C-alpha positions in Angstrom: -167.9 76.4 -7.9 -170.0 76.7 -4.5 -173.2 77.4 -6.2 -174.5 75.9 -9.2 -178.1 75.7 -10.9 -180.5 73.4 -12.2 -183.0 74.3 -14.2 -185.9 72.7 -16.2 -189.4 73.8 -17.7 -191.1 73.7 -14.5 -188.3 74.5 -11.4 -185.5 76.3 -11.1 -183.3 74.8 -8.3 -179.8 76.5 -6.5 -177.5 74.3 -5.2 -174.4 75.2 -2.7 -172.0 72.4 -1.5 -169.0 72.5 0.6 -166.7 69.9 1.7 -169.0 69.3 4.9 -172.4 70.3 3.7 -174.7 70.7 0.9 -178.2 72.7 0.5 -180.5 73.6 -2.0 -183.2 76.2 -2.6 -185.5 75.4 -5.4 -189.0 77.1 -6.7 -191.8 76.4 -9.2 -191.3 78.5 -12.4 -194.6 77.0 -14.5 -197.2 78.8 -12.1 -198.0 82.5 -13.5 -200.3 82.8 -11.0 -197.7 82.6 -8.2 -197.6 86.3 -6.7 -194.3 85.8 -5.3 -192.5 84.5 -8.7 -190.9 87.5 -9.7 -189.5 88.0 -6.5 -187.9 84.5 -5.9 -186.5 84.8 -9.7 -184.8 88.3 -8.6 -182.8 86.0 -5.9 -182.2 83.4 -8.4 -180.6 86.3 -10.4 -178.8 87.6 -8.0 -177.0 84.5 -6.6 -176.6 83.6 -10.4 -174.5 87.1 -10.6 -172.5 85.8 -7.6 -171.6 82.5 -9.1 -170.4 84.1 -12.4 -168.3 86.8 -10.4 -166.8 83.6 -8.5 -166.3 81.7 -11.5 -164.2 84.8 -13.2 -162.4 85.2 -10.0 -161.5 81.9 -9.0 -158.6 81.3 -11.3 -156.4 84.0 -9.1 -157.2 83.6 -5.9 -156.4 81.2 -3.5 -159.2 78.7 -1.4 -159.3 80.9 1.6 -159.6 84.0 -0.6 -162.5 82.5 -2.4 -164.4 81.7 0.6 -164.2 85.4 1.4 -165.1 86.5 -2.1 -167.8 84.3 -1.6 -169.4 85.9 1.4 -168.6 89.3 0.2 -170.2 89.0 -3.2 -173.4 87.2 -1.4 -173.6 90.4 0.9 -173.7 92.9 -1.6 -176.2 90.6 -3.9 -178.6 89.2 -1.4 -180.0 91.9 0.8 -182.0 94.1 -1.6 -184.1 91.3 -3.4 -184.4 89.3 -0.3 -185.7 92.3 1.7 -188.4 92.9 -1.4 -189.7 89.2 -1.0 -189.7 89.8 2.7 -191.8 92.8 2.1 -194.4 91.2 -0.4 -194.7 88.2 1.9 -196.0 90.4 4.7 -198.1 92.3 2.6 -199.9 89.4 1.7 -200.2 88.1 5.1 -201.6 91.5 6.5 -204.0 91.6 3.3 -205.5 88.2 4.4 -205.6 89.1 8.2 -207.4 92.5 7.6 -209.7 90.7 5.3 -210.6 88.1 7.8 -210.7 90.4 10.8 -213.1 92.6 8.5 -215.3 89.8 7.6 -215.5 88.5 11.1 -216.1 91.8 13.0 -219.1 91.3 15.4 -222.4 93.0 14.8 -223.4 96.2 15.6 -226.4 95.8 17.9 -225.1 94.1 20.9 -228.5 92.8 22.6 -229.2 91.0 19.3 -225.8 89.2 19.5 -226.3 87.9 22.9 -229.5 86.7 21.7 -228.0 84.7 19.1 -225.2 83.5 21.3 -227.9 82.2 23.4 -230.0 80.5 20.7 -227.1 78.9 19.7 -225.7 77.5 23.1 -229.5 76.1 23.3 -229.1 74.2 20.1 -227.7 70.7 21.3 -224.3 70.0 20.5 -225.3 67.5 17.7 -227.2 69.8 15.8 -225.1 72.9 15.8 -223.5 72.3 12.0 -226.8 72.6 11.0 -227.7 75.7 12.7 -224.5 77.2 11.1 -225.4 76.1 7.7 -228.8 78.1 8.2 -227.6 81.2 10.2 -227.3 84.6 8.9 -224.3 86.5 8.7 -224.8 88.6 12.0 -225.6 85.3 14.4 -222.5 83.6 12.8 -220.5 87.0 13.7 -222.1 87.0 17.3 -221.0 83.5 17.8 -217.6 83.8 16.3 -216.5 87.1 17.8 -216.3 86.4 21.5 -213.7 83.7 20.4 -213.0 80.0 20.0 -212.2 79.5 23.8 -216.0 80.1 24.5 -216.9 77.1 23.0 -214.7 74.4 23.8 -217.7 72.1 23.7 -217.6 72.2 20.1 -215.3 70.4 18.1 -212.5 72.2 15.5 -214.5 71.0 12.2 -217.6 73.0 13.5 -215.9 75.8 14.6 -214.1 75.9 11.1 -217.5 75.4 9.4 -218.7 78.3 11.0 -216.1 80.6 10.5 -215.3 79.7 6.9 -219.3 80.4 6.4 -219.1 83.9 8.3 -216.3 85.0 6.0 -218.2 84.1 2.9 -221.6 85.9 3.9 -219.8 89.0 4.9 -218.0 89.0 1.6 -221.0 88.7 -0.3 -222.8 91.5 1.9 -219.5 93.8 1.3 -219.1 93.3 -2.5 -223.0 93.3 -3.2 -222.5 89.5 -4.4 -226.3 88.5 -3.9 -228.1 90.9 -6.2 -226.2 89.0 -9.0 -227.7 85.7 -8.1 -231.2 84.8 -8.4 -233.5 82.0 -8.0 -235.1 81.1 -11.6 -238.3 79.7 -11.9 -238.9 76.0 -12.7 -241.1 73.3 -13.8 -242.1 72.3 -10.2 -241.4 75.9 -9.1 -242.9 78.2 -11.7 -243.3 81.2 -9.2 -239.7 80.7 -7.6 -237.9 84.0 -7.2 -235.9 85.8 -4.6 -231.7 85.8 -4.0 -230.0 82.2 -4.6 -227.8 82.2 -1.4 -226.1 78.9 -2.5 -224.7 80.5 -6.0 -223.8 83.4 -4.0 -222.1 81.4 -1.7 -220.8 79.1 -4.1 -219.2 82.5 -6.0 -217.9 83.5 -2.8 -216.1 80.4 -1.8 -213.9 80.7 -4.9 -213.2 84.5 -4.4 -211.7 83.3 -0.8 -210.1 80.5 -2.2 -207.4 83.0 -4.5 -207.3 84.6 -1.0 -206.1 81.4 1.0 -203.7 80.6 -2.4 -202.1 83.8 -2.0 -201.8 82.8 1.8 -200.1 79.4 1.0 -197.9 81.1 -1.6 -196.7 83.4 1.0 -195.7 80.5 3.4 -194.2 78.8 0.1 -191.9 81.8 -0.5 -191.2 82.0 3.3 -189.6 78.5 3.2 -187.7 79.2 -0.3 -186.1 82.2 1.8 -185.0 80.0 4.4 -183.6 77.4 2.0 -181.6 80.4 0.3 -180.0 81.3 3.9 -179.0 77.4 4.0 -177.8 77.6 0.7 -175.6 80.7 1.3 -174.6 79.1 4.9 -172.9 76.5 2.9 -172.0 78.6 -0.1 -170.4 81.0 2.3 -168.9 78.4 5.1 -170.7 80.1 7.7 -173.3 79.5 10.2 -177.3 79.7 9.5 -177.3 82.4 11.8 -174.5 84.5 10.1 -175.9 83.6 7.2 -179.4 85.1 7.6 -177.5 88.3 9.0 -176.1 88.6 5.6 -179.1 88.0 3.4 -181.0 90.4 6.1 -178.4 93.1 5.1 -177.4 93.2 8.9 -173.9 91.2 9.1 
């Protein structure tokens, strides 16, 4: 049988083997938060259907006819679930890109933005991380919106810190989360009041981590799909390029 399955409580693995090669596509089934688990499962079900069809017909076919049957069944079974997974991956990536673009938009006041960039440039390089931690949303947006190339003198870690904090502050402003978090009086500061920006940023970080998690899941789903192409190539005894065309429905 050119396609076989291996399952346990947390992983489904799809194997293909020919006289010349072998390939595996596997995915975790233990993460209910994975937004692509149903899409991966649909592809696995399609491949399992192919395996059953080949098993039922194999006894009546010559070896070369079995290979043709495998290709035919794969070509019928895979394009629809593969296209659905590709669409879902694209949607998650588009949402991530749109969110970052929205949260990194430059401030409306171009004059103030220019002044903020000048202020940032005047800060010694060694002190810029501290400036980033204290800057407000518009000041950070003024710096980030002109692009990484304008700040070649700062290292990637500082740039990433600025980008991450800008996105958090923008998310807080967009969702009105700052109003949910207030400073509370303490024995040492009995008149303490006002917004608790640190708490709001921590909450934003959790929300944005979920967005990043979706992006990471999209990357894993794409790797799974690439592995499926390799499985199809081995099972059908065709090139990877031809297998990709078959999976994409353009063969």
